[in-house]
N, CA, C and O of each residue as an XYZ file, in Angstrom:
720
protein
N       3.987    -78.040    -13.358
C       3.647    -76.885    -12.587
C       2.730    -77.363    -11.488
O       1.864    -78.209    -11.713
N       2.925    -76.801    -10.252
C       2.190    -77.277     -9.079
C       0.796    -76.596     -9.092
O       0.552    -75.573     -9.733
N      -0.090    -77.265     -8.322
C      -1.448    -76.868     -8.072
C      -1.359    -75.397     -7.458
O      -2.108    -74.508     -7.862
N      -0.447    -75.193     -6.504
C      -0.358    -73.976     -5.854
C       0.119    -72.835     -6.840
O      -0.321    -71.693     -6.713
N       1.028    -73.168     -7.824
C       1.386    -72.129     -8.734
C       0.248    -71.678     -9.628
O       0.072    -70.491     -9.901
N      -0.548    -72.701    -10.092
C      -1.597    -72.296    -10.939
C      -2.678    -71.542    -10.096
O      -3.131    -70.495    -10.559
N      -3.095    -71.977     -8.960
C      -3.914    -71.317     -8.052
C      -3.539    -69.880     -7.833
O      -4.359    -68.961     -7.825
N      -2.170    -69.739     -7.646
C      -1.576    -68.474     -7.325
C      -1.817    -67.554     -8.582
O      -2.183    -66.393     -8.399
N      -1.643    -67.992     -9.713
C      -1.893    -67.184    -10.948
C      -3.292    -66.694    -10.949
O      -3.547    -65.515    -11.196
N      -4.266    -67.635    -10.660
C      -5.654    -67.184    -10.574
C      -5.963    -66.142     -9.509
O      -6.734    -65.200     -9.693
N      -5.286    -66.390     -8.355
C      -5.571    -65.473     -7.212
C      -4.979    -64.114     -7.402
O      -5.492    -63.177     -6.791
N      -3.981    -63.912     -8.165
C      -3.442    -62.685     -8.601
C      -4.461    -61.867     -9.247
O      -4.649    -60.705     -8.888
N      -5.125    -62.416    -10.177
C      -6.235    -61.886    -11.036
C      -7.515    -61.548    -10.033
O      -8.176    -60.512    -10.093
N      -7.705    -62.535     -9.185
C      -8.917    -62.391     -8.228
C      -8.583    -61.151     -7.371
O      -9.435    -60.286     -7.171
N      -7.329    -61.073     -6.864
C      -7.023    -59.853     -6.073
C      -7.259    -58.608     -6.800
O      -7.852    -57.665     -6.277
N      -6.781    -58.582     -8.065
C      -6.899    -57.369     -8.898
C      -8.398    -56.950     -8.999
O      -8.833    -55.835     -8.710
N      -9.126    -58.019     -9.455
C     -10.579    -57.746     -9.687
C     -11.298    -57.226     -8.395
O     -12.183    -56.370     -8.430
N     -10.870    -57.779     -7.335
C     -11.484    -57.304     -6.036
C     -11.155    -55.897     -5.800
O     -12.021    -55.121     -5.395
N      -9.900    -55.509     -6.039
C      -9.538    -54.070     -5.863
C     -10.351    -53.248     -6.768
O     -10.874    -52.220     -6.339
N     -10.492    -53.608     -7.943
C     -11.189    -52.808     -9.004
C     -12.704    -52.721     -8.600
O     -13.336    -51.672     -8.723
N     -13.269    -53.921     -8.094
C     -14.708    -53.937     -7.715
C     -14.845    -53.025     -6.480
O     -15.821    -52.278     -6.408
N     -13.906    -53.046     -5.494
C     -13.949    -52.174     -4.332
C     -14.036    -50.699     -4.698
O     -14.849    -49.932     -4.182
N     -13.077    -50.327     -5.694
C     -13.075    -48.912     -6.090
C     -14.381    -48.614     -6.884
O     -14.915    -47.506     -6.817
N     -14.852    -49.573     -7.594
C     -16.124    -49.356     -8.358
C     -17.259    -49.184     -7.352
O     -18.098    -48.319     -7.605
N     -17.377    -49.909     -6.240
C     -18.434    -49.726     -5.268
C     -18.272    -48.270     -4.591
O     -19.254    -47.734     -4.077
N     -17.143    -47.709     -4.602
C     -17.009    -46.378     -4.100
C     -17.404    -45.282     -5.143
O     -17.227    -44.083     -4.927
N     -17.929    -45.764     -6.244
C     -18.318    -44.864     -7.323
C     -17.278    -44.334     -8.271
O     -17.483    -43.353     -8.985
N     -16.163    -45.012     -8.253
C     -14.973    -44.530     -9.023
C     -14.727    -45.605    -10.095
O     -13.738    -46.333    -10.009
N     -15.620    -45.719    -11.117
C     -15.361    -46.723    -12.116
C     -16.509    -46.719    -13.086
O     -17.641    -46.364    -12.757
N     -16.186    -47.122    -14.284
C     -17.154    -47.258    -15.243
C     -17.757    -48.662    -15.378
O     -17.002    -49.631    -15.453
N     -19.002    -48.798    -15.408
C     -19.617    -50.120    -15.445
C     -19.141    -51.095    -16.495
O     -18.954    -52.282    -16.230
N     -18.940    -50.548    -17.743
C     -18.502    -51.377    -18.854
C     -17.074    -51.845    -18.666
O     -16.754    -52.995    -18.964
N     -16.167    -50.924    -18.149
C     -14.789    -51.250    -17.875
C     -14.692    -52.367    -16.844
O     -13.965    -53.342    -17.030
N     -15.459    -52.205    -15.723
C     -15.431    -53.177    -14.661
C     -16.053    -54.413    -15.197
O     -15.589    -55.492    -14.829
N     -17.055    -54.377    -16.026
C     -17.616    -55.615    -16.653
C     -16.550    -56.415    -17.355
O     -16.413    -57.607    -17.078
N     -15.768    -55.806    -18.272
C     -14.806    -56.424    -19.090
C     -13.811    -57.197    -18.158
O     -13.519    -58.369    -18.395
N     -13.319    -56.535    -17.133
C     -12.296    -57.187    -16.205
C     -12.931    -58.339    -15.502
O     -12.295    -59.387    -15.390
N     -14.171    -58.223    -15.007
C     -14.830    -59.262    -14.267
C     -15.122    -60.479    -15.166
O     -15.023    -61.641    -14.775
N     -15.494    -60.104    -16.418
C     -15.739    -61.308    -17.311
C     -14.428    -62.000    -17.685
O     -14.397    -63.220    -17.848
N     -13.353    -61.234    -17.821
C     -12.043    -61.785    -18.216
C     -11.558    -62.749    -17.017
O     -11.119    -63.876    -17.250
N     -11.668    -62.237    -15.762
C     -11.257    -62.969    -14.607
C     -12.154    -64.206    -14.465
O     -11.663    -65.319    -14.280
N     -13.415    -64.005    -14.551
C     -14.423    -65.093    -14.375
C     -14.149    -66.231    -15.502
O     -14.225    -67.422    -15.196
N     -13.848    -65.839    -16.728
C     -13.578    -66.796    -17.760
C     -12.220    -67.457    -17.433
O     -12.148    -68.673    -17.609
N     -11.191    -66.826    -16.999
C      -9.947    -67.402    -16.686
C     -10.173    -68.462    -15.534
O      -9.658    -69.577    -15.612
N     -10.881    -68.120    -14.572
C     -11.073    -69.051    -13.509
C     -11.901    -70.322    -13.913
O     -11.720    -71.442    -13.437
N     -12.858    -69.981    -14.883
C     -13.696    -71.050    -15.382
C     -12.902    -72.102    -16.192
O     -13.185    -73.297    -16.112
N     -11.887    -71.626    -16.986
C     -10.995    -72.502    -17.650
C     -10.130    -73.254    -16.709
O      -9.888    -74.445    -16.909
N      -9.657    -72.611    -15.697
C      -8.781    -73.356    -14.700
C      -9.650    -74.414    -13.934
O      -9.165    -75.511    -13.657
N     -10.898    -74.093    -13.602
C     -11.698    -75.094    -12.970
C     -12.065    -76.239    -13.832
O     -12.163    -77.366    -13.346
N     -12.275    -76.002    -15.109
C     -12.486    -77.158    -16.023
C     -11.302    -77.999    -16.114
O     -11.429    -79.224    -16.137
N     -10.100    -77.410    -16.169
C      -8.864    -78.149    -16.260
C      -8.760    -79.009    -14.922
O      -8.511    -80.212    -14.991
N      -8.946    -78.397    -13.765
C      -8.857    -79.134    -12.520
C      -9.944    -80.173    -12.444
O      -9.682    -81.257    -11.922
N     -11.036    -79.949    -12.880
C     -12.222    -80.880    -12.731
C     -12.081    -82.201    -13.546
O     -12.487    -83.290    -13.142
N     -11.453    -81.981    -14.754
C     -11.445    -83.094    -15.675
C     -10.043    -83.670    -15.948
O      -9.853    -84.590    -16.743
N      -9.189    -83.139    -15.319
C      -7.705    -83.664    -15.452
C      -7.049    -83.115    -16.781
O      -7.548    -82.246    -17.497
N      -5.912    -83.728    -16.981
C      -5.184    -83.291    -18.222
C      -4.926    -84.493    -19.027
O      -4.798    -85.593    -18.490
N      -4.847    -84.325    -20.253
C      -4.558    -85.416    -21.259
C      -3.030    -85.156    -21.666
O      -2.657    -84.206    -22.353
N      -2.244    -86.113    -21.155
C      -0.751    -85.904    -21.414
C      -0.401    -86.418    -22.755
O      -1.130    -87.200    -23.365
N       0.801    -85.940    -23.239
C       1.269    -86.239    -24.594
C       1.297    -87.756    -24.903
O       1.121    -88.194    -26.039
N       1.540    -88.558    -23.772
C       1.661    -90.013    -24.066
C       0.336    -90.723    -23.965
O       0.261    -91.951    -23.928
N      -0.815    -89.838    -23.917
C      -2.078    -90.518    -23.917
C      -2.611    -90.995    -22.514
O      -3.692    -91.573    -22.404
N      -1.827    -90.730    -21.501
C      -2.345    -91.120    -20.193
C      -3.227    -90.065    -19.689
O      -2.964    -88.889    -19.940
N      -4.278    -90.400    -18.980
C      -5.191    -89.404    -18.331
C      -4.973    -89.370    -16.868
O      -4.909    -90.426    -16.237
N      -4.856    -88.243    -16.304
C      -4.736    -88.029    -14.910
C      -6.099    -87.465    -14.409
O      -6.583    -86.472    -14.953
N      -6.662    -88.039    -13.466
C      -7.935    -87.565    -12.968
C      -7.764    -86.159    -12.314
O      -6.719    -85.852    -11.742
N      -8.803    -85.341    -12.420
C      -8.785    -84.035    -11.891
C      -9.060    -83.923    -10.363
O      -9.101    -84.942     -9.672
N      -9.233    -82.785     -9.881
C      -9.561    -82.531     -8.541
C     -10.866    -81.742     -8.397
O     -10.835    -80.512     -8.443
N     -11.981    -82.395     -8.228
C     -13.309    -81.809     -8.282
C     -13.407    -80.744     -7.085
O     -14.076    -79.723     -7.247
N     -12.778    -80.978     -5.965
C     -12.889    -80.093     -4.864
C     -12.197    -78.749     -5.152
O     -12.760    -77.699     -4.843
N     -11.101    -78.760     -5.684
C     -10.371    -77.537     -6.133
C     -11.288    -76.833     -7.197
O     -11.525    -75.628     -7.116
N     -11.788    -77.614     -8.185
C     -12.553    -76.995     -9.293
C     -13.770    -76.375     -8.744
O     -14.121    -75.269     -9.156
N     -14.450    -77.014     -7.830
C     -15.754    -76.563     -7.249
C     -15.477    -75.206     -6.554
O     -16.239    -74.263     -6.762
N     -14.460    -75.089     -5.775
C     -14.055    -73.814     -5.109
C     -13.806    -72.751     -6.150
O     -14.293    -71.628     -6.015
N     -13.039    -73.088     -7.213
C     -12.699    -72.160     -8.243
C     -13.966    -71.648     -8.976
O     -14.080    -70.483     -9.357
N     -14.886    -72.581     -9.141
C     -16.160    -72.124     -9.845
C     -16.944    -71.187     -9.033
O     -17.677    -70.376     -9.599
N     -16.849    -71.230     -7.731
C     -17.656    -70.253     -6.921
C     -17.104    -68.840     -7.244
O     -17.900    -67.904     -7.310
N     -15.826    -68.648     -7.440
C     -15.267    -67.352     -7.875
C     -15.570    -67.120     -9.382
O     -15.835    -65.976     -9.749
N     -15.549    -68.030    -10.175
C     -15.762    -67.854    -11.659
C     -17.139    -67.299    -11.817
O     -17.324    -66.291    -12.499
N     -18.086    -67.905    -11.225
C     -19.494    -67.502    -11.375
C     -19.795    -66.235    -10.805
O     -20.640    -65.501    -11.317
N     -19.081    -65.888     -9.649
C     -19.202    -64.556     -8.989
C     -18.903    -63.456     -9.978
O     -19.670    -62.517    -10.187
N     -17.647    -63.644    -10.621
C     -17.170    -62.530    -11.446
C     -17.880    -62.513    -12.873
O     -18.008    -61.450    -13.480
N     -18.325    -63.695    -13.378
C     -19.136    -63.686    -14.598
C     -20.440    -62.929    -14.321
O     -20.865    -62.087    -15.112
N     -21.081    -63.257    -13.147
C     -22.364    -62.588    -12.851
C     -22.182    -61.107    -12.714
O     -22.911    -60.309    -13.302
N     -21.135    -60.733    -11.876
C     -20.956    -59.228    -11.730
C     -20.712    -58.557    -13.130
O     -21.214    -57.482    -13.459
N     -19.974    -59.234    -13.827
C     -19.697    -58.658    -15.287
C     -21.002    -58.558    -16.083
O     -21.345    -57.508    -16.625
N     -21.690    -59.647    -16.131
C     -23.033    -59.558    -16.782
C     -23.942    -58.481    -16.302
O     -24.554    -57.791    -17.117
N     -24.068    -58.292    -14.933
C     -24.884    -57.374    -14.327
C     -24.385    -55.921    -14.737
O     -25.186    -55.030    -15.021
N     -23.128    -55.758    -14.748
C     -22.518    -54.405    -15.030
C     -22.706    -54.088    -16.518
O     -22.993    -52.936    -16.846
N     -22.566    -54.993    -17.375
C     -22.879    -54.714    -18.845
C     -24.323    -54.302    -19.043
O     -24.649    -53.391    -19.804
N     -25.197    -55.039    -18.299
C     -26.611    -54.726    -18.478
C     -27.089    -53.589    -17.581
O     -28.245    -53.175    -17.673
N     -26.260    -53.105    -16.759
C     -26.627    -51.982    -15.855
C     -27.765    -52.351    -14.845
O     -28.698    -51.588    -14.596
N     -27.613    -53.527    -14.313
C     -28.798    -54.096    -13.494
C     -28.527    -53.336    -12.071
O     -27.430    -53.367    -11.513
N     -29.603    -52.691    -11.588
C     -29.674    -52.032    -10.394
C     -30.032    -52.951     -9.243
O     -29.451    -52.875     -8.160
N     -30.999    -53.822     -9.496
C     -31.539    -54.752     -8.452
C     -30.692    -56.017     -8.480
O     -30.944    -56.857     -9.343
N     -29.759    -56.213     -7.653
C     -28.887    -57.383     -7.629
C     -29.213    -58.363     -6.452
O     -28.324    -59.049     -5.948
N     -30.485    -58.406     -6.038
C     -30.834    -59.241     -4.875
C     -30.500    -60.740     -5.149
O     -29.999    -61.449     -4.277
N     -30.788    -61.172     -6.354
C     -30.493    -62.547     -6.742
C     -29.035    -62.888     -6.569
O     -28.663    -63.940     -6.049
N     -28.221    -61.949     -7.029
C     -26.683    -62.174     -6.858
C     -26.364    -62.136     -5.329
O     -25.545    -62.924     -4.857
N     -26.989    -61.252     -4.589
C     -26.715    -61.246     -3.217
C     -27.104    -62.529     -2.459
O     -26.482    -62.884     -1.458
N     -28.106    -63.191     -2.938
C     -28.580    -64.402     -2.228
C     -27.580    -65.564     -2.685
O     -27.303    -66.476     -1.907
N     -27.070    -65.499     -3.928
C     -26.061    -66.331     -4.308
C     -24.818    -66.219     -3.427
O     -24.149    -67.209     -3.133
N     -24.526    -64.957     -3.007
C     -23.237    -64.810     -2.253
C     -23.453    -65.375     -0.891
O     -22.467    -65.854     -0.330
N     -24.639    -65.388     -0.263
C     -24.722    -66.055      1.108
C     -24.672    -67.543      0.965
O     -24.267    -68.230      1.903
N     -25.084    -68.102     -0.219
C     -24.947    -69.472     -0.443
C     -23.455    -69.880     -0.534
O     -23.069    -70.939     -0.039
N     -22.610    -69.013     -1.183
C     -21.281    -69.190     -1.324
C     -20.561    -69.162     -0.015
O     -19.655    -69.947      0.264
N     -21.028    -68.173      0.817
C     -20.554    -68.061      2.200
C     -20.640    -69.329      2.937
O     -19.696    -69.776      3.588
N     -21.906    -69.965      2.814
C     -22.239    -71.252      3.530
C     -21.224    -72.366      2.975
O     -20.881    -73.267      3.741
N     -20.776    -72.327      1.761
C     -19.839    -73.292      1.278
C     -18.378    -72.978      1.680
O     -17.562    -73.858      1.953
N     -18.115    -71.639      1.693
C     -16.700    -71.209      1.950
C     -16.261    -71.495      3.423
O     -15.086    -71.788      3.643
N     -17.113    -71.424      4.369
C     -16.778    -71.616      5.749
C     -16.202    -72.984      6.021
O     -15.119    -73.110      6.593
N     -16.983    -74.094      5.578
C     -16.424    -75.422      5.714
C     -15.285    -75.676      4.872
O     -14.380    -76.409      5.271
N     -15.258    -75.141      3.765
C     -14.052    -75.273      2.783
C     -12.817    -74.831      3.463
O     -11.778    -75.479      3.340
N     -12.883    -73.784      4.158
C     -11.737    -73.229      4.957
C     -11.308    -74.265      5.991
O     -10.119    -74.514      6.193
N     -12.260    -74.834      6.608
C     -11.991    -75.826      7.698
C     -11.288    -77.048      7.028
O     -10.271    -77.528      7.529
N     -11.826    -77.525      5.928
C     -11.142    -78.710      5.271
C      -9.756    -78.374      4.739
O      -8.861    -79.218      4.769
N      -9.578    -77.204      4.275
C      -8.208    -76.765      3.844
C      -7.283    -76.707      5.053
O      -6.110    -77.064      4.939
N      -7.800    -76.247      6.261
C      -7.086    -76.116      7.452
C      -6.758    -77.509      7.848
O      -5.636    -77.683      8.326
N      -7.545    -78.521      7.731
C      -7.360    -79.952      8.174
C      -6.210    -80.488      7.384
O      -5.393    -81.276      7.860
N      -6.173    -80.020      6.122
C      -5.137    -80.504      5.203
C      -3.760    -79.805      5.410
O      -2.792    -80.107      4.713
N      -3.703    -78.868      6.386
C      -2.453    -78.335      6.717
C      -2.109    -76.997      6.180
O      -1.003    -76.540      6.466
N      -2.956    -76.285      5.405
C      -2.699    -75.021      4.858
C      -3.442    -73.948      5.550
O      -4.524    -73.522      5.146
N      -2.784    -73.490      6.687
C      -3.346    -72.441      7.401
C      -3.633    -71.143      6.646
O      -4.690    -70.527      6.777
N      -2.670    -70.778      5.879
C      -2.926    -69.569      5.020
C      -4.136    -69.649      4.032
O      -4.952    -68.731      3.954
N      -4.208    -70.683      3.349
C      -5.344    -70.795      2.381
C      -6.643    -70.961      3.151
O      -7.680    -70.485      2.689
N      -6.632    -71.612      4.300
C      -7.867    -71.704      5.162
C      -8.227    -70.329      5.644
O      -9.415    -70.009      5.690
N      -7.297    -69.507      6.000
C      -7.573    -68.141      6.386
C      -8.117    -67.365      5.258
O      -9.056    -66.598      5.471
N      -7.619    -67.490      4.078
C      -8.238    -66.866      2.858
C      -9.593    -67.185      2.698
O     -10.425    -66.299      2.498
N      -9.943    -68.586      2.780
C     -11.272    -69.020      2.520
C     -12.192    -68.316      3.611
O     -13.277    -67.845      3.272
N     -11.784    -68.257      4.811
C     -12.717    -67.585      5.851
C     -12.837    -66.044      5.594
O     -13.890    -65.472      5.874
N     -11.844    -65.411      5.100
C     -11.818    -63.985      4.775
C     -12.840    -63.807      3.604
O     -13.662    -62.891      3.617
N     -12.757    -64.697      2.617
C     -13.636    -64.602      1.430
C     -15.047    -64.871      1.838
O     -15.969    -64.259      1.300
N     -15.262    -65.810      2.818
C     -16.502    -66.178      3.262
C     -17.139    -64.819      3.958
O     -18.321    -64.547      3.745
N     -16.404    -64.064      4.707
C     -16.841    -62.950      5.245
C     -17.201    -61.868      4.198
O     -18.228    -61.193      4.274
N     -16.247    -61.749      3.178
C     -16.581    -60.818      2.003
C     -17.855    -61.175      1.302
O     -18.652    -60.273      1.044
N     -18.124    -62.463      0.958
C     -19.339    -62.813      0.304
C     -20.544    -62.553      1.171
O     -21.617    -62.210      0.676
N     -20.366    -62.714      2.458
C     -21.515    -62.413      3.425
C     -21.792    -60.869      3.358
O     -22.943    -60.435      3.397
N     -20.764    -60.113      3.261
C     -20.940    -58.651      3.181
C     -21.694    -58.272      1.816
O     -22.524    -57.364      1.770
N     -21.359    -58.988      0.799
C     -22.070    -58.690     -0.476
C     -23.634    -59.107     -0.392
O     -24.518    -58.533     -1.027
N     -23.834    -60.169      0.469
C     -25.230    -60.575      0.741
C     -25.969    -59.387      1.532
O     -27.127    -59.051      1.283
N     -25.215    -58.831      2.451
C     -25.781    -57.736      3.230
C     -26.147    -56.573      2.364
O     -27.224    -55.986      2.474
N     -25.137    -56.231      1.426
C     -25.256    -55.093      0.632
C     -26.334    -55.281     -0.590
O     -27.134    -54.393     -0.883
N     -26.269    -56.428     -1.206
C     -27.130    -56.667     -2.336
C     -28.390    -57.479     -2.051
O     -29.475    -57.125     -2.512
N     -28.247    -58.598     -1.270
C     -29.373    -59.394     -0.994
C     -30.365    -58.729     -0.033
O     -31.578    -58.790     -0.233
N     -29.846    -58.119      0.973
C     -30.699    -57.424      1.965
C     -30.914    -55.979      1.584
O     -31.751    -55.281      2.156
N     -30.121    -55.532      0.581
C     -30.202    -54.078      0.116
C     -30.008    -53.071      1.158
O     -30.777    -52.115      1.254
N     -28.950    -53.254      1.995
C     -28.536    -52.367      3.039
C     -27.483    -51.478      2.514
O     -26.311    -51.717      2.808
N     -27.820    -50.377      1.692
C     -26.903    -49.538      1.042
C     -26.059    -48.708      2.007
O     -25.010    -48.222      1.582
N     -26.430    -48.507      3.265
C     -25.738    -47.689      4.146
C     -24.354    -48.297      4.511
O     -23.527    -47.659      5.163
N     -24.146    -49.537      4.068
C     -22.842    -50.228      4.276
C     -21.942    -50.308      3.044
O     -20.943    -51.026      3.001
N     -22.355    -49.533      2.055
C     -21.651    -49.553      0.792
C     -20.189    -49.166      0.953
O     -19.323    -49.869      0.431
N     -19.888    -48.127      1.620
C     -18.505    -47.632      1.804
C     -17.672    -48.543      2.553
O     -16.602    -48.882      2.046
N     -18.035    -49.027      3.783
C     -17.175    -49.999      4.421
C     -16.939    -51.275      3.621
O     -15.836    -51.818      3.564
N     -18.020    -51.721      3.013
C     -17.923    -52.950      2.199
C     -16.914    -52.754      1.084
O     -16.063    -53.609      0.840
N     -17.015    -51.650      0.428
C     -16.140    -51.285     -0.675
C     -14.618    -51.340     -0.217
O     -13.743    -51.897     -0.880
N     -14.413    -50.717      0.954
C     -12.975    -50.692      1.477
C     -12.584    -52.018      1.920
O     -11.407    -52.342      1.756
N     -13.452    -52.892      2.494
C     -13.109    -54.235      2.900
C     -12.850    -55.089      1.549
O     -11.907    -55.878      1.482
N     -13.641    -54.905      0.607
C     -13.394    -55.568     -0.746
C     -12.044    -55.228     -1.237
O     -11.308    -56.141     -1.611
N     -11.635    -53.951     -1.271
C     -10.289    -53.519     -1.714
C      -9.171    -54.192     -0.810
O      -8.160    -54.688     -1.307
N      -9.408    -54.174      0.457
C      -8.394    -54.748      1.413
C      -8.234    -56.284      1.147
O      -7.121    -56.805      1.093
N      -9.392    -56.978      0.984
C      -9.340    -58.348      0.693
C      -8.690    -58.656     -0.627
O      -7.979    -59.651     -0.769
N      -8.942    -57.783     -1.612
C      -8.203    -57.836     -2.959
C      -6.688    -57.798     -2.774
O      -5.996    -58.627     -3.365
N      -6.157    -56.903     -2.008
C      -4.779    -56.770     -1.792
C      -4.225    -57.875     -1.109
O      -3.129    -58.301     -1.474
N      -4.909    -58.467     -0.043
C      -4.358    -59.674      0.653
C      -4.453    -60.862     -0.378
O      -3.512    -61.655     -0.422
N      -5.451    -61.014     -1.145
C      -5.618    -62.178     -1.996
C      -4.481    -62.107     -3.194
O      -3.848    -63.092     -3.574
N      -4.342    -60.865     -3.685
C      -3.287    -60.657     -4.661
C      -1.910    -60.998     -4.162
O      -1.130    -61.636     -4.870
N      -1.604    -60.590     -2.972
C      -0.222    -60.874     -2.403
C      -0.077    -62.356     -2.159
O       0.979    -62.897     -2.487
N      -1.040    -63.052     -1.615
C      -1.076    -64.504     -1.408
C      -0.977    -65.219     -2.722
O      -0.244    -66.201     -2.833
N      -1.716    -64.745     -3.757
C      -1.600    -65.430     -5.033
C      -0.207    -65.309     -5.666
O       0.300    -66.239     -6.294
N       0.418    -64.065     -5.465
C       1.763    -63.818     -5.973
C       2.720    -64.794     -5.253
O       3.518    -65.462     -5.910
N       2.648    -64.882     -3.919
C       3.526    -65.876     -3.205
C       3.349    -67.394     -3.643
O       4.296    -68.180     -3.673
N       2.107    -67.712     -3.962
C       1.873    -69.050     -4.510
C       2.412    -69.185     -5.859
O       3.051    -70.210     -6.096
N       2.264    -68.344     -6.754
C       2.602    -68.381     -8.125
C       4.246    -68.404     -8.196
O       4.865    -69.082     -9.016
N       4.825    -67.596     -7.255
C       6.273    -67.524     -7.276
C       6.950    -68.752     -6.552
O       8.172    -68.889     -6.605
N       6.180    -69.607     -5.903
C       6.696    -70.729     -5.199
C       7.168    -70.448     -3.792
O       7.999    -71.184     -3.259
N       6.629    -69.346     -3.151
C       7.086    -69.021     -1.866
C       5.906    -69.116     -0.822
O       5.987    -68.513      0.248
N       4.844    -69.859     -1.142
C       3.738    -70.001     -0.184
C       4.229    -70.913      0.905
O       4.620    -72.048      0.632
N       4.218    -70.404      2.240
C       4.902    -71.241      3.258
C       4.155    -72.533      3.546
O       4.783    -73.465      4.049
N       2.938    -72.655      3.283
C       2.020    -73.796      3.673
C       2.020    -74.838      2.481
O       1.459    -75.917      2.671
N       2.580    -74.590      1.344
C       2.543    -75.528      0.208
C       3.346    -76.818      0.597
O       4.404    -76.786      1.226
N       2.756    -77.896      0.176
C       3.356    -79.243      0.446
C       4.789    -79.319     -0.188
O       5.458    -80.347     -0.080
């Protein structure tokens, strides 16, 4: 199975959790329900990242090294959803720390998009830049505590979720146009 197919599987769930989180930001969702889905997606991405980071042990005993770059990018998402889930379970109101994490992720996502672009995947590079903007909006909402932007950020989160889910589906199904 190709890296793109596995990445696509993860991005389908990332898309779904972003849609759910966007709707939740609009006040239409239960904290505990949202927490369960975020923790599930965060755990799934964590397992994928570990697999990518340390490689696979094949049946014949040969070890293939992993891809730390792909794993690191995946962990950015994993920790995001695990943190959101933990905060939702605990009903944390002050999420400034998470907001500041989001701006640090933005700072990593922008050059990641550029590196992916240099590697020839214009679509995935575009996704990285869209996600960078999304994480920056979470910094505005949570880190800077500018609640007046909740509704547009919620709708943007939902839209990014749809785009991410569609991209993930195309990757998983083997139809991603920029796959090698």
